N, C-alpha and C positions, 0 to 999 in steps of 0.2 A: 442854475440861480446863479448869479455874477455875486461874489463875496463884498459885502459891504465897503464901503469907502473905510469906515476904522477900522475895519477887525482886519480887509487887506493891507491897513497901514503899520499897525501892530504888526505884522508879519515880516513886512517888508523893509523897516525903517531902518533897522541896521544894513541892508542891501544898499537902500539908495545913499546911506550915509559912506559908504565905501565908493561910490560909484556918483560923485556929483556933476552935476550941469546933467545928467541923461534924463529926458523927458520919459515920464509913467504911462503914458497912453500913446499907444502907435497913431502914429499920421495914417490918415485914411489913404490907402492903398490908390493908385490909380484906376481910375475906372476902365475896365476890359470888356471884349467877348471870350477872353480864353478859359476854358472850364477845365484846369488841372490839377492834380492831388501827388504830392510830393511825400513819398515817407522814407526816412532816413535811417538807418537801424542804428538805437543807441548802444554803446558795448555796455553789458553788465559785470559787476564786480562779482566774480563768481562765490565770492566768500556771503554773498547776499542770500540770507534767508529769512521768509515773510511768516511761515506758520506759528499760528500758536496753538498750543492746547493740544500739539500731537496730529494735530490736522495733514494729511495727503494733500498739499498744495506747494508750489512752488512758482516763482517769477522766473520764465522763459524767454521772452524777447521783450524791447520796448522798442520803439519807434517815436520820432519828430514829425509831426505831420503840418505841411507848408504848402501853401497854394495863391497863386497871382490873382486867385479869383476876390473880388471887392467884398462879396458877400461872406467869406470864410472867416469861421473862428469863435467863441466863444460857446462852445459846444456844453449843453446840458442833458443829454439823455440820450443812449445808446440802447439796441435792440437788433435781432439776428433776425431776418426772413428766412421763409423756407427755403427760397433759394442759396442761402448760405451767404447772401450779401449782408453787409452791416447798414444800420441807418442810424443816424445822427440829427437832435436838431440842435438848433441854436437859440442865442437870443436876441438874435436879428429875426428870428423868424424864418429860417433858413432850416429846408431839409436836404441833407446832404447821404445820399448812398454811397456806397463804394466796396469795390471787394475785398476782403481782407488780405492780408499777405501771408505766402510768398506772391499772389497773384497780382497782377496788373490791376491798381485800384478802379479805372474805368467810371470814374465820379459822374455822378448825377447830380445837380444844384436847383433847388427849388425852393421859391419863394411859398409858402403855405398859405398866409395872407398878402392883398396887395399893401403897398408901402403906406397906401392912405388909409390905410384902418388901424385906428388908435392904438398906442403901445401894447395894452394889455391882450390884444389878440394877435400880435407880433412876437412877444417874449414868451418862445416856447421852450419849457422846461422838463417835459418827458417825454418818450414815446414807448411804444408797446405795439406787442402783435397780438390780437386775441387767437381763440383755437379754431377758429374759420379762415385763419389767414386775413383778416381785415387790418388795417392800421388806424393806430390811434396816436393822437397829439394832446397834449395838457399845456394850459396857458398858465404863465405866474400869475397875472393879474385877473382871473375872471375864474368864476366857477363855471368854466365849459368844458366839454372836449369837442374835438373833430375827431373825424373818422372816416374811410372811404374804404371799398373794397378792391378797386386796381388803381393802377395809375395813372388811368385815363379817366377814372371820375372826378368830380367834384368832391369838396371836402363839404361837409354835412356837420353840422353843429347839433351838439345836444346839453343838455342842464346837467348839473349835478347835485340833486337833493341832497340837505344835510352838512352845502360846506358854504352855503352864506356867511356864515358867522367867521369865519377864516380872514385874515388881514387882508385887505386889500391888494398887497403886492403879494400874498401867501397864499396862492392857489397851490394845485397839486405840485408838488417836488417830485413826488413819486406816485408813479403809474403802474402796475402789473397785472396782468392776468392769470387766475390761478390754473390749472389742470382742468378743473371743473367748469370754467369760464366765468367764474367771479371774480368783479371788477374790485381792485385793491388800491386807496389814494392815501397817500401821506401826505399831510401840510409844509410847506415853507416853515420851520419852526423859524422864529428869530432870537430865541433864546436856549443855548444852548446846555442849559439848566434846568431844563422841564421837558416833558414828553412832549412828545409832538403829536398831535389831534391826526387820526387816521378813521377811514371809512371802507366798509366792505359792502360793495352791491350784489345781490344774485339779480336784479332788476333795475334798470335806471329809471323806471318808471315808479318805482316805490322807495320808501325810506329806506337808509342802509343801516346796516349794524355800526354804531360808534365804539371807538375802542382807542387805545395811543398806544405809542411807539417811543420806548424810551431806550433810545442811544446811551452808549458809555460814557463818562460825563466828559463836558470837552470835547463833545462832537454830535454832528448832525445830519442828518439822512439827508442824502442825495440822490441814490436810485435803487435799485431793486432789481432782480431776476428771478423768474421762475425755474428749478429743476424739474429735470424730467419726473423726480420720483415726489414730485407736489413742493416738497420745501424750498425755502426761498432763500437766496442769499441777499441781505442789504449791504450797500455802499453807505460806509460814515465818512466824513471830513473833519479834521481835525485842525489847528495853527500849533505850528510851533514857533516862541520868541528868540532862541539863543539854540543856536542861530537860526536867523529867522524862515521860515519855509513852513510847506505842510505837510501833513500825515493822512493816513488811510488806514481802514481798518474794514476787512470784510465779517460778516455776522452772518452765521445761519440759524435760520428760524423757521418753526411748523405751524403755517397756518392753523392748523388741526386744534391749535392752543389758543387760538384768538376766542375771546368772548364779550360780550356788550359789556359796556362799560371799564372793561378789564384793562391793565397796562400788559402789552406784549412785548417782548424780548427774545432774546438769541444766546448764540455762545458763538465768542469770538473764535474765529480761524484763522483769521490773517494781518497782521501789520505791518504797513508798508512806510518807511521809513528812507530817508537817507542814509548810505549813500544811492539807492535804487532812486532811479528819476523820477521821484513822485510831483504832482503838482496839484491843481487844486481839482481831482479827480471826480467826476459829477455824472459818468456814465458807465453803468454792467450793463453786459450779456452775455450769455452761455450758450453754449454750442456742444453736441455729443462729438467725441473724438472715436474714431475705428476701434482703438483698444480700451472703449468701456469708462474709459475718463471724459472729463469734459473740459473743453479751451471756456477760460473766463476772462472775456475781454472788458477794460476798464479804458476810458476816454477824460482825457480833463478838459476844464476852460481856464481858458488862458486872460479871462476877463478884459480882452486888449489891452493887455499891460506887455512892454516892451520885455519886463524882466519873466515873464512868464511863457510856457510854451505851450503847444497842443501836444501832448501825449499818449499814445497808443500802446497798450502794454497787453502781453497775454500770458495768461497763468496756466497751469494744470492744474487741476483738480478730479481729485475722487473722495465723492463725499462716501462717511462712512453708512453701513446699513440704516434705515429709518427705524426708529421706535428704539 
């Protein structure tokens, strides 16, 4: 989800004042047929600690991602494929697959919907891989999802019962599959002071279980990822006015605690703030490491704003025993 103009203005107002004459929006890059992805490592301050509450989590590396491809930017969701490749989706309706560092990116860019399709079926907010390996995407402005089993197949569209009363531009901001195959969706909440509506499906042909997700005050849910043990990491975004910029938090939550009509919450395990290279973090994905810990990948949405950038982060996390 791109940050609203008013909220973005609040975060960047002082930065703009310090840089008079700069244009906020990127000029559209020239059209070209080159498909490339460059990852430049960002030096990290070794003193930066992100862990909260005694969690075993640390920020290990970060990169700025750039591309000459016209359709790159505004990334809003992230997932890890069975192959280990990362896949991100964007507000421009693009799906971008790439190998995580240190491998060569070998990117693949793809438009999920034709450019002539109305915007509510182009603005992608989330991507997830189900237990069968099928890829799913969610749209900001429609109570629909699209899925396919392989890259050679066309996308198939399905309705999401129980979300028709979500705001017109408040489709599924967050989408994950739990280890049992259940599908969890969280709306794009427009008010950081209230709980976001959420639904849990065991079958998309049936009515879902309805509940709500309450993030810490001043934060909004932007994405989530399922851990191998069934628990969930929830990515949250906040805004800081002095000095202007973004904040991010990661919360660990257990879906076993979800109940009809109740509020679901979790425990904060990480807070990411400057001097870490935090931006508008909107995507999170998890992959196992050989040592038994987890790689937690985060990616940011640059909103098409010159003062922002697309940042990829890798954190190492060792979850505590469940229960």
